DOLUM-7482 format. One record per atom (N, C-alpha, C): x, y, z. Coordinates in pm, whole numbers, padded with zeros to 5 digits, always signed. Layout:
N
XYZ/...
***
This chain:
389
-07569-19724+04175/-07580-19607+04263/-07726-19563+04268/-07776-19540+04383/-07915-19495+04398/-07930-19355+04342/-08054-19323+04301/-08080-19191+04247/-08033-19083+04344/-07946-18994+04293/-07902-18882+04374/-07794-18917+04475/-07756-19045+04486/-07651-19083+04582/-07517-19029+04534/-07419-19022+04622/-07292-18965+04584/-07177-19056+04622/-07073-19052+04541/-06946-19116+04573/-06848-19001+04581/-06803-18970+04700/-06728-18846+04728/-06810-18728+04676/-06763-18657+04572/-06834-18539+04525/-06911-18565+04397/-06935-18693+04364/-06998-18728+04236/-07143-18770+04257/-07233-18714+04176/-07373-18753+04181/-07416-18798+04041/-07508-18894+04039/-07563-18945+03913/-07713-18916+03913/-07758-18849+03806/-07898-18808+03798/-07965-18874+03677/-08072-18951+03699/-08151-18998+03585/-08230-18881+03528/-08235-18870+03394/-08309-18760+03332/-08407-18818+03230/-08511-18743+03204/-08611-18787+03106/-08683-18665+03050/-08768-18688+02952/-08844-18579+02892/-08756-18491+02804/-08818-18393+02743/-08747-18306+02649/-08634-18229+02716/-08661-18176+02835/-08557-18100+02906/-08441-18190+02945/-08473-18312+02988/-08369-18406+03024/-08283-18445+02905/-08349-18467+02790/-08272-18502+02671/-08181-18387+02628/-08231-18265+02641/-08150-18149+02604/-08025-18139+02693/-08043-18163+02823/-07929-18161+02915/-07832-18276+02885/-07887-18391+02848/-07807-18508+02816/-07721-18480+02692/-07779-18414+02592/-07703-18380+02471/-07589-18284+02505/-07618-18184+02586/-07515-18087+02625/-07402-18155+02702/-07437-18256+02783/-07336-18327+02862/-07237-18404+02774/-07276-18430+02649/-07187-18502+02560/-07065-18424+02516/-07064-18293+02542/-06953-18210+02497/-06843-18191+02601/-06871-18230+02727/-06779-18192+02835/-06640-18252+02820/-06631-18367+02755/-06501-18433+02744/-06412-18374+02635/-06468-18287+02551/-06399-18250+02428/-06341-18109+02427/-06340-18043+02542/-06277-17913+02549/-06130-17926+02509/-06089-17848+02411/-05950-17853+02368/-05918-17961+02266/-06017-18039+02224/-05991-18144+02124/-06018-18086+01985/-05914-18064+01904/-05934-18002+01772/-06003-18094+01671/-06015-18222+01704/-06073-18318+01610/-06219-18349+01639/-06270-18295+01747/-06410-18319+01781/-06502-18236+01692/-06607-18300+01643/-06713-18230+01570/-06845-18260+01641/-06911-18158+01690/-07037-18178+01760/-07143-18228+01663/-07209-18340+01693/-07319-18384+01607/-07434-18285+01614/-07517-18283+01511/-07630-18191+01510/-07725-18226+01625/-07755-18128+01707/-07833-18154+01828/-07974-18202+01795/-08032-18152+01687/-08168-18194+01655/-08170-18341+01616/-08062-18390+01550/-08054-18531+01513/-08038-18619+01636/-07950-18580+01728/-07932-18658+01850/-08060-18657+01931/-08125-18541+01938/-08252-18531+02011/-08357-18626+01955/-08363-18637+01822/-08458-18728+01759/-08424-18873+01790/-08296-18906+01795/-08255-19044+01828/-08293-19079+01972/-08289-18981+02060/-08319-19006+02201/-08469-19004+02232/-08550-18956+02139/-08693-18937+02162/-08770-19062+02119/-08834-19132+02213/-08909-19253+02178/-09018-19228+02074/-09069-19105+02069/-09174-19074+01972/-09118-19055+01831/-08988-19028+01821/-08928-18999+01691/-08840-19112+01639/-08792-19198+01727/-08699-19305+01688/-08765-19441+01703/-08800-19506+01590/-08867-19637+01600/-08779-19746+01660/-08648-19724+01668/-08560-19822+01732/-08589-19834+01881/-08657-19735+01938/-08689-19737+02081/-08826-19798+02109/-08897-19838+02005/-09030-19896+02024/-09021-20025+02104/-09095-20031+02213/-09097-20151+02297/-08973-20169+02381/-08881-20074+02374/-08756-20085+02449/-08766-20009+02581/-08673-20041+02670/-08658-19965+02794/-08528-19887+02785/-08532-19760+02820/-08413-19678+02812/-08411-19579+02927/-08293-19555+02980/-08276-19455+03085/-08148-19377+03058/-08158-19245+03064/-08044-19158+03045/-07995-19109+03181/-07863-19103+03199/-07803-19056+03324/-07700-18947+03294/-07695-18848+03383/-07593-18742+03378/-07513-18746+03508/-07381-18733+03495/-07294-18728+03612/-07255-18584+03641/-07250-18552+03770/-07198-18422+03813/-07086-18443+03913/-06983-18361+03904/-06877-18362+04003/-06868-18222+04063/-06883-18215+04194/-06888-18085+04262/-06994-17995+04200/-07104-18056+04157/-07216-17982+04101/-07204-17946+03954/-07090-17977+03893/-07066-17942+03753/-07080-18068+03667/-07148-18055+03554/-07168-18170+03464/-07034-18230+03425/-07022-18363+03440/-06894-18430+03416/-06905-18545+03317/-07028-18584+03278/-07040-18694+03185/-07183-18744+03172/-07200-18850+03092/-07333-18905+03069/-07321-19051+03026/-07434-19122+03031/-07442-19260+02982/-07589-19294+02961/-07617-19384+02868/-07752-19438+02853/-07751-19585+02889/-07863-19632+02944/-07885-19774+02969/-08005-19815+02885/-07992-19930+02817/-08089-19964+02713/-08112-20114+02711/-08237-20153+02712/-08273-20294+02693/-08345-20304+02559/-08282-20374+02466/-08328-20382+02329/-08404-20513+02307/-08535-20508+02290/-08612-20631+02274/-08574-20710+02149/-08530-20640+02041/-08488-20711+01920/-08361-20791+01945/-08270-20735+02025/-08150-20810+02061/-08185-20933+02145/-08273-20914+02243/-08309-21026+02331/-08382-21135+02254/-08468-21096+02159/-08538-21195+02077/-08440-21273+01990/-08334-21206+01946/-08237-21269+01856/-08142-21361+01931/-08096-21318+02051/-07990-21390+02120/-08033-21455+02252/-08143-21408+02311/-08191-21464+02437/-08078-21478+02540/-08001-21370+02555/-07882-21376+02640/-07887-21283+02761/-08005-21227+02789/-08023-21140+02906/-07916-21031+02913/-07887-20970+02798/-07784-20865+02791/-07849-20729+02766/-07813-20632+02850/-07851-20494+02829/-07733-20416+02774/-07759-20300+02720/-07654-20222+02654/-07639-20083+02717/-07515-20037+02724/-07491-19898+02758/-07445-19826+02632/-07460-19693+02631/-07419-19616+02514/-07409-19468+02548/-07379-19388+02446/-07366-19242+02460/-07271-19206+02574/-07169-19289+02596/-07078-19267+02709/-06977-19159+02674/-06982-19050+02748/-06885-18941+02736/-06858-18889+02876/-06732-18864+02911/-06702-18813+03045/-06561-18757+03050/-06539-18673+03151/-06408-18614+03173/-06310-18722+03219/-06184-18687+03223/-06078-18783+03261/-06078-18803+03412/-06171-18888+03458/-06189-18912+03601/-06243-19053+03621/-06162-19139+03682/-06200-19279+03700/-06327-19293+03782/-06345-19208+03882/-06464-19218+03967/-06591-19182+03890/-06581-19086+03800/-06698-19049+03718/-06738-19166+03629/-06640-19226+03562/-06670-19341+03476/-06729-19456+03558/-06669-19484+03673/-06717-19595+03755/-06861-19570+03801/-06892-19446+03837/-07026-19413+03885/-07129-19423+03772/-07093-19374+03655/-07184-19383+03540/-07213-19528+03503/-07108-19607+03493/-07126-19747+03456/-07204-19823+03562/-07179-19791+03689/-07253-19858+03796/-07401-19824+03791/-07431-19698+03756/-07572-19659+03745/-07641-19741+03637/-07574-19757+03522/-07631-19837+03413/-07643-19984+03454/-07542-20035+03522/-07544-20175+03567/-07658-20201+03665/-07672-20113+03763/-07777-20131+03864/-07916-20126+03800/-07933-20035+03706/-08061-20021+03636/-08093-20149+03560/-07993-20204+03492/-08015-20328+03415/-08037-20449+03505/-07958-20455+03611/-07972-20568+03704/-08112-20571+03763/-08167-20454+03793/-08302-20446+03850/-08408-20494+03751/-08371-20501+03623/-08464-20546+03519/-08431-20685+03467/-08351-20757+03546/-08326-20897+03517/-08214-20927+03419/-08136-20826+03381/-08026-20852+03288/-07909-20919+03361/-07840-21006+03290/-07728-21080+03347/-07593-21031+03296/-07597-20950+03189/-07473-20899+03130/-07499-20761+03073/-07394-20679+03069/-07401-20547+03009/-07294-20540+02900/-07326-20477+02786/-07232-20465+02675/-07249-20329+02610/-07143-20282+02547/-07153-20155+02478/-07015-20096+02450/-07013-19973+02401/-07128-19887+02378/-07205-19916+02249/-07336-19914+02263/-07430-19916+02151/-07523-19796+02170/-07527-19709+02071/-07608-19588+02085/-07710-19575+01971/-07814-19655+01965/-07857-19752+02065/-07831-19897+02025/-07801-19924+01898/-07786-20062+01855/-07673-20075+01757/-07649-20198+01713/-07544-20223+01614/-07578-20157+01481/-07705-20120+01462/-07747-20052+01339/-07732-19900+01349/-07687-19852+01464/-07662-19709+01481/-07515-19692+01519/-07481-19586+01591/-07342-19569+01635/-07308-19674+01739/-07190-19733+01726/-07148-19829+01828/-06995-19835+01833/-06946-19884+01946/-06803-19899+01965/-06740-19782+02038/-06637-19813+02117/-06558-19713+02189/-06427-19695+02113/-06398-19574+02071/-06274-19548+01998/-06155-19574+02088/-06067-19667+02046/-05948-19696+02126/-05819-19664+02051/-05830-19635+01922/-05712-19601+01843/-05757-19517+01724/-05687-19404+01700/-05721-19318+01587/-05787-19189+01631/-05735-19128+01736/-05794-19006+01793/-05753-18879+01719/-05654-18891+01628/-05594-18772+01568/-05666-18725+01442/-05782-18783+01412/-05862-18739+01299/-06008-18728+01342/-06087-18643+01276/-06227-18627+01313/-06308-18751+01275/-06425-18768+01337/-06511-18881+01302/-06586-18856+01171/-06616-18964+01101/-06704-18957+00984/-06850-18971+01028/-06940-18950+00935/-07083-18953+00963/-07124-19087+01024/-07204-19080+01130/-07257-19196+01202/-07148-19280+01269/-07034-19220+01294/-06926-19286+01367/-06892-19203+01490/-06869-19269+01605/-06839-19194+01727/-06695-19145+01733/-06674-19044+01813/-06539-18998+01846/-06510-19047+01988/-06407-18998+02051/-06375-19041+02187/-06246-18977+02234/-06209-19003+02359/-06083-18953+02415/-05998-19072+02460/-05868-19048+02468/-05774-19156+02500/-05803-19223+02634/-05859-19148+02729/-05878-19202+02864/-06001-19292+02876/-06091-19293+02778/-06212-19373+02789/-06179-19520+02811/-06090-19572+02727/-06054-19715+02736/-05999-19748+02875/-05910-19666+02924/-05846-19692+03053/-05949-19699+03165/-06042-19607+03167/-06139-19603+03277/-06246-19712+03264/-06285-19744+03141/-06384-19851+03123/-06324-19985+03165/-06201-20011+03127/-06137-20137+03164/-06110-20143+03315/-06079-20029+03374/-06058-20026+03520/-06186-20057+03595/-06301-20033+03532/-06430-20063+03595/-06471-20209+03576/-06382-20291+03520/-06409-20433+03512/-06460-20483+03378/-06452-20401+03275/-06503-20440+03143/-06392-20502+03059/-06428-20602+02978/-06332-20668+02892/-06380-20664+02747/-06288-20686+02658/-06318-20679+02514/-06414-20790+02472/-06517-20750+02395/-06605-20847+02330/-06572-20857+02182/-06545-20742+02117/-06517-20742+01973/-06457-20608+01934/-06363-20611+01839/-06310-20489+01779/-06365-20472+01639/-06378-20346+01599/-06424-20312+01465/-06328-20207+01409/-06301-20218+01280/-06204-20129+01219/-06270-20030+01122/-06211-19913+01114/-06241-19816+01008/-06117-19804+00922/-06135-19809+00791/-06023-19798+00699/-06031-19666+00624/-05917-19601+00611/-05908-19478+00533/-05864-19515+00392/-05928-19452+00295/-05896-19482+00156/-05896-19353+00074/-05793-19333-00003/-05786-19220-00095/-05822-19271-00234/-05935-19225-00291/-05977-19274-00422/-05871-19248-00529/-05851-19345-00615/-05758-19331-00726/-05803-19420-00841/-05767-19383-00961/-05806-19459-01079/-05727-19590-01085/-05789-19691-01139/-05725-19820-01163/-05657-19875-01037/-05734-19881-00930/-05678-19929-00804/-05688-20082-00791/-05764-20144-00881/-05773-20290-00881/-05675-20344-00985/-05589-20440-00948/-05491-20495-01043/-05559-20547-01170/-05489-20534-01284/-05546-20572-01413/-05594-20718-01413/-05516-20807-01353/-05554-20949-01349/-05685-20968-01275/-05703-20893-01164/-05826-20902-01085/-05945-20844-01163/-05921-20736-01236/-06028-20675-01315/-06075-20770-01424/-05984-20844-01482/-06023-20942-01584/-06111-21050-01524/-06078-21094-01402/-06161-21192-01333/-06300-21135-01309/-06307-21010-01263/-06436-20947-01235/-06520-20938-01361/-06459-20889-01470/-06533-20873-01596/-06581-21007-01650/-06498-21110-01636/-06535-21243-01683/-06651-21299-01600/-06643-21281-01467/-06747-21335-01379/-06881-21265-01398/-06877-21138-01439/-07000-21060-01451/-07045-21043-01596/-06986-21119-01687/-07018-21104-01829/-07149-21171-01868/-07207-21251-01781/-07330-21323-01813/-07445-21226-01836/-07534-21256-01932/-07653-21172-01952/-07750-21178-01834/-07728-21273-01742/-07812-21282-01623/-07776-21174-01521/-07663-21108-01541/-07613-21008-01445/-07657-20869-01488/-07708-20792-01392/-07741-20651-01415/-07694-20570-01296/-07623-20462-01322/-07574-20375-01215/-07627-20235-01242/-07688-20175-01141/-07758-20047-01162/-07752-19961-01037/-07784-19833-01057/-07799-19742-00944/-07943-19745-00894/-07966-19686-00778/-08099-19683-00719/-08198-19609-00809/-08322-19654-00808/-08431-19589-00880/-08506-19499-00782/-08485-19367-00794/-08546-19275-00699/-08698-19272-00708/-08753-19314-00821/-08899-19317-00834/-08960-19423-00742/-08880-19521-00704/-08927-19628-00613/-08840-19628-00487/-08812-19510-00433/-08710-19496-00330/-08738-19584-00208/-08857-19575-00149/-08885-19653-00029/-08877-19803-00056/-08927-19844-00171/-08920-19986-00208/-08774-20030-00224/-08694-19944-00283/-08552-19976-00303/-08478-19987-00170/-08509-19899-00076/-08447-19909+00057/-08490-20039+00124/-08616-20079+00105/-08661-20207+00157/-08583-20323+00098/-08554-20316-00031/-08473-20420-00097/-08332-20421-00039/-08275-20303-00019/-08141-20292+00039/-08137-20360+00176/-08236-20331+00259/-08238-20387+00395/-08260-20538+00389/-08340-20585+00294/-08362-20729+00279/-08232-20802+00248/-08152-20745+00157/-08021-20806+00126/-07931-20798+00249/-07933-20683+00315/-07852-20664+00437/-07884-20768+00543/-08013-20791+00567/-08054-20889+00668/-08002-21028+00633/-08010-21064+00506/-07963-21195+00463/-07811-21205+00470/-07743-21101+00421/-07597-21103+00413/-07531-21098+00550/-07593-21023+00642/-07531-20998+00772/-07587-21083+00885/-07687-21165+00859/-07760-21232+00968/-07672-21322+01054/-07563-21372+00999/-07472-21457+01078/-07359-21377+01141/-07355-21247+01116/-07248-21164+01172/-07264-21145+01322/-07151-21128+01386/-07151-21101+01530/-07234-20977+01559/-07324-20988+01657/-07400-20872+01704/-07515-20829+01617/-07542-20900+01505/-07648-20857+01414/-07783-20852+01485/-07856-20743+01460/-07993-20729+01511/-08080-20683+01394/-08191-20752+01365/-08275-20714+01251/-08342-20579+01272/-08384-20518+01161/-08456-20391+01165/-08604-20416+01140/-08689-20339+01208/-08833-20350+01187/-08873-20270+01063/-08996-20292+01017/-09047-20215+00903/-09047-20065+00933/-09082-20031+01057/-09083-19889+01095/-08942-19830+01090/-08843-19908+01131/-08705-19861+01125/-08658-19845+00981/-08701-19935+00893/-08664-19926+00752/-08721-19798+00691/-08849-19771+00719/-08912-19650+00667/-08842-19526+00722/-08807-19528+00849/-08738-19417+00913/-08602-19395+00848/-08532-19505+00822/-08401-19498+00757/-08413-19435+00618/-08516-19475+00543/-08538-19419+00410/-08560-19269+00416/-08640-19224+00512/-08668-19081+00527/-08542-19003+00562/-08453-19065+00643/-08330-18997+00682/-08229-18991+00567/-08226-19097+00486/-08128-19103+00377/-08166-19013+00260/-08294-18999+00234/-08340-18934+00111/-08275-18797+00086/-08268-18707+00186/-08211-18575+00156/-08060-18577+00134/-07992-18686+00177/-07847-18688+00177/-07786-18743+00049/-07853-18841-00012/-07785-18918-00114/-07823-18877-00256/-07732-18903-00345/-07754-18888-00488/-07771-19027-00548/-07811-19032-00673/-07838-19160-00738/-07718-19254-00732/-07599-19200-00748/-07479-19283-00754/-07434-19335-00616/-07505-19298-00510/-07466-19341-00375/-07514-19481-00339/-07607-19538-00415/-07656-19673-00387/-07651-19755-00516/-07585-19869-00508/-07568-19959-00623/-07633-20093-00590/-07706-20148-00686/-07763-20282-00673/-07705-20373-00780/-07679-20498-00742/-07640-20602-00837/-07752-20705-00841/-07793-20742-00962/-07902-20837-00980/-07852-20959-01056/-07905-21075-01021/-07873-21200-01088/-08004-21270-01120/-08027-21293-01248/-08155-21351-01291/-08273-21268-01243/-08257-21136-01240/-08364-21046-01200/-08380-21028-01050/-08302-21101-00971/-08311-21091-00824/-08200-21001-00771/-08234-20900-00689/-08130-20820-00625/-08051-20906-00526/-07920-20917-00548/-07839-21007-00465/-07723-20937-00394/-07697-20811-00428/-07588-20739-00362/-07615-20589-00371/-07557-20514-00277/-07574-20369-00278/-07452-20304-00214/-07437-20176-00244/-07339-20093-00175/-07402-19958-00147/-07374-19902-00030/-07429-19772+00011/-07315-19679+00050/-07317-19558-00004/-07218-19455+00029/-07291-19332+00081/-07236-19270+00184/-07294-19147+00239/-07193-19033+00228/-07237-18914+00188/-07147-18799+00200/-07115-18777+00347/-06992-18739+00375/-06955-18720+00515/-07008-18588+00567/-07130-18593+00619/-07197-18472+00667/-07117-18404+00777/-07037-18480+00851/-06957-18418+00959/-06862-18313+00902/-06816-18333+00780/-06732-18233+00715/-06808-18103+00696/-06937-18114+00668/-07019-17996+00640/-07059-17920+00766/-07063-17988+00882/-07115-17924+01004/-07005-17896+01105/-06881-17906+01063/-06769-17897+01156/-06771-17768+01238/-06815-17656+01178/-06812-17528+01248/-06948-17488+01304/-07042-17583+01313/-07178-17549+01358/-07195-17560+01510/-07105-17627+01580/-07120-17654+01723/-07254-17722+01753/-07300-17806+01662/-07423-17882+01683/-07551-17807+01651/-07541-17679+01611/-07662-17597+01591/-07694-17583+01442/-07822-17594+01409/-07866-17568+01272/-07929-17430+01258/-07989-17381+01365/-08057-17252+01361/-07967-17142+01417/-07978-17017+01369/-08080-16974+01273/-08041-16992+01126/-07909-16991+01093/-07871-16986+00952/-07785-17104+00905/-07745-17192+00998/-07655-17300+00958/-07721-17399+00862/-07854-17409+00865/-07921-17502+00775/-07902-17459+00629/-07892-17327+00606/-07867-17277+00471/-07725-17315+00428/-07630-17299+00520/-07492-17338+00491/-07484-17488+00461/-07558-17567+00539/-07554-17712+00520/-07605-17751+00381/-07718-17694+00342/-07773-17725+00210/-07676-17684+00099/-07615-17568+00113/-07521-17520+00012/-07398-17612+00004/-07347-17652+00120/-07228-17737+00121/-07258-17876+00066/-07379-17927+00091/-07416-18059+00043/-07448-18060-00106/-07524-17961-00151/-07580-17966-00286/-07507-17880-00389/-07438-17777-00344/-07374-17686-00439/-07221-17702-00434/-07163-17674-00320/-07017-17687-00306/-06973-17831-00319/-07053-17922-00264/-07024-18066-00257/-06913-18092-00154/-06912-18212-00101/-06816-18249+00002/-06700-18328-00058/-06587-18322+00009/-06467-18391-00040/-06448-18527+00025/-06539-18562+00120/-06526-18688+00193/-06656-18768+00184/-06641-18901+00183/-06757-18990+00181/-06725-19113+00266/-06831-19177+00313/-06815-19299+00393/-06900-19410+00333/-06843-19529+00325/-06918-19646+00282/-06949-19729+00406/-07073-19716+00460/-07106-19787+00584/-07159-19928+00563/-07212-19955+00443/-07275-20085+00423/-07249-20139+00284/-07219-20268+00280/-07217-20343+00155/-07258-20486+00191/-07333-20550+00104/-07378-20685+00136/-07400-20768+00012/-07368-20897+00023/-07394-20995-00082/-07472-21110-00018/-07578-21153-00081/-07661-21259-00023/-07577-21381+00011/-07617-21449+00120/-07539-21561+00173/-07517-21671+00070/-07614-21695-00015/-07601-21806-00111/-07488-21783-00210/-07439-21657-00218/-07327-21627-00307/-07195-21613-00233/-07198-21626-00099/-07073-21617-00022/-06982-21732-00062/-06856-21702-00083/-06759-21805-00118/-06759-21842-00265/-06848-21780-00343/-06855-21809-00486/-06790-21696-00565/-06727-21730-00681/-06659-21625-00759/-06748-21507-00793/-06874-21532-00828/-06959-21420-00868/-06992-21330-00749/-07000-21388-00628/-07022-21306-00509/-06906-21212-00485/-06784-21264-00496/-06664-21179-00481/-06658-21075-00591/-06696-21115-00714/-06693-21020-00826/-06791-20906-00804/-06910-20936-00749/-07006-20830-00719/-06946-20731-00619/-06881-20783-00514/-06823-20695-00412/-06717-20604-00472/-06629-20661-00553/-06525-20581-00617/-06586-20476-00710/-06687-20518-00787/-06748-20426-00883/-06816-20310-00813/-06884-20337-00702/-06948-20231-00626/-06844-20128-00581/-06734-20177-00525/-06630-20085-00476/-06567-20009-00592/-06548-20075-00705/-06491-20007-00822/-06583-19896-00871/-06715-19923-00873/-06811-19820-00917/-06820-19706-00817/-06818-19739-00689/-06821-19637-00585/-06697-19548-00596/-06583-19610-00614/-06457-19536-00626/-06463-19438-00743/-06510-19486-00858/-06518-19401-00977/-06615-19285-00956/-06733-19317-00900/-06833-19212-00876/-06781-19108-00777/-06714-19154-00672/-06657-19061-00575/-06560-18964-00642/-06470-19019-00723/-06371-18933-00789/-06438-18837-00886/-06536-18887-00960/-06606-18803-01057/-06680-18687-00991/-06714-18703-00862/-06790-18599-00792/-06706-18527-00686/-06574-18533-00701/-06487-18450-00620/-06445-18506-00486/-06475-18632-00457/-06434-18691-00330/-06285-18725-00337/-06211-18677-00238/-06066-18700-00234/-06023-18785-00116/-06117-18817-00026/-06084-18897+00092/-06210-18971+00136/-06193-19098+00173/-06312-19174+00212/-06280-19270+00326/-06387-19316+00390/-06374-19412+00499/-06461-19533+00468/-06407-19651+00491/-06479-19777+00478/-06496-19830+00620/-06618-19827+00670/-06636-19861+00812/-06781-19899+00840/-06801-19980+00948/-06693-20048+01016/-06684-20194+00970/-06568-20257+00992/-06546-20396+00954/-06508-20472+01080/-06577-20584+01108/-06542-20666+01223/-06400-20720+01209/-06327-20727+01320/-06190-20778+01316/-06184-20923+01266/-06294-20997+01279/-06295-21137+01237/-06333-21152+01090/-06369-21044+01023/-06406-21049+00881/-06279-21037+00797/-06198-21143+00801/-06066-21140+00738/-06075-21123+00587/-06173-21186+00523/-06183-21177+00377/-06206-21033+00332/-06298-20964+00399/-06326-20825+00362/-06206-20736+00392/-06143-20756+00507/-06027-20675+00541/-05914-20695+00440/-05894-20820+00399/-05790-20848+00300/-05821-20779+00168/-05948-20788+00124/-05986-20726-00002/-05965-20575+00002/-06007-20512+00111/-05999-20366+00120/-05855-20317+00136/-05775-20389+00212/-05635-20347+00227/-05557-20371+00099/-05590-20479+00026/-05525-20503-00103/-05555-20391-00202/-05672-20329-00187/-05710-20220-00277/-05651-20086-00234/-05584-20083-00121/-05522-19958-00077/-05582-19899+00049/-05684-19965+00106/-05740-19918+00232/-05644-19940+00347/-05643-19849+00443/-05552-19858+00557/-05632-19848+00687/-05618-19947+00773/-05685-19942+00904/-05629-19824+00982/-05716-19731+01020/-05667-19612+01090/-05745-19579+01216/-05855-19651+01241/-05927-19636+01366/-05974-19774+01413/-05973-19793+01543/-06025-19916+01603/-06130-19881+01707/-06245-19947+01697/-06354-19929+01791/-06376-20061+01865/-06403-20054+01994/-06417-20176+02074/-06553-20181+02143/-06614-20299+02138/-06732-20328+02219/-06685-20400+02344/-06731-20353+02459/-06696-20411+02588/-06815-20485+02648/-06784-20575+02742/-06890-20647+02813/-06846-20677+02956/-06948-20704+03040/-06920-20738+03180/-07041-20812+03236/-07014-20915+03314/-07123-20987+03381/-07186-20902+03488/-07315-20930+03516/-07387-20854+03618/-07427-20943+03735/-07338-21033+03771/-07364-21118+03886/-07378-21038+04013/-07435-21099+04115/-07462-21029+04241/-07335-20975+04305/-07222-21038+04273/-07096-20995+04335/-07034-20874+04271/-07086-20833+04156/-07026-20718+04087/-07073-20587+04148/
***
């Protein structure tokens, strides 16, 4: 759709700059009137993600934000994004859409998606995929199952009609990702399995430890190095730059405690890690996205004094050379066992393990055997951008 063009009473407006980003953030709320499970993300955080000067993931990238209006009233939004790291990795001429939120109106969805498609086609892209907001290392996936509970930190929410309208616009499934709900409990690993774990990790070459805060940035670099190796063959993997790693470290530092990051070492080499985040969405549920004037005090108190009852495990990785080996599996089990114990010791009563690719059968089997239950499904969609579309 051309800038400002209309389909019946619908207009699509490209926005930019600080004022445009502010309007784009506000447009993200229009779909959630009356949804008791929606939690508005902190506006300053979303603003920083959208700002090329603040988000190193946007370095060298092309991005365009669009807002939809129906009869002059804001009805939705979408981002169009060309990620140079993705193109360098896959060379597949694929652009991404993200931040898709809109009212229950097929024409609004069709107009938003068409705006993103036309923008990408004009820049030589042959396929569009998403939602990625902005990459697989940030929020991604369209919620298609599990609307009756609030989202955890760094996970998107959605409405039941999103799937219907996206598929009606010609999009098909590329991949599903699962979130598992888990209630921490003592001795959740069968005794026979625990004996295997203890036997596999009994070697003096094995060392398991928490993060060293005195070397925080270096430790986050080590975590990302293991992540890159462990996940490099995964569907959709995109590497992180040094600037992104530093940015990630700065964002994590205020949130985590020592027990939130675990490293496993073999012969002195870090070979596995686990990362847990307090579910900040629990702390900001009544903020309506605002930190000022006084919500930041509430946030600090809830995080550091009251403590949260929910946590999310977004990342765990074991180096590829240990995949399929008993000690690699033992490291994964041990990380989860330590995370479980630490969570319970610090008052966590509910947790989420997310996200897991639907094709990662080994991990899904391990987590469900331990008591995890798949309770949300997120889908990545794709569509060709041929001239006939």
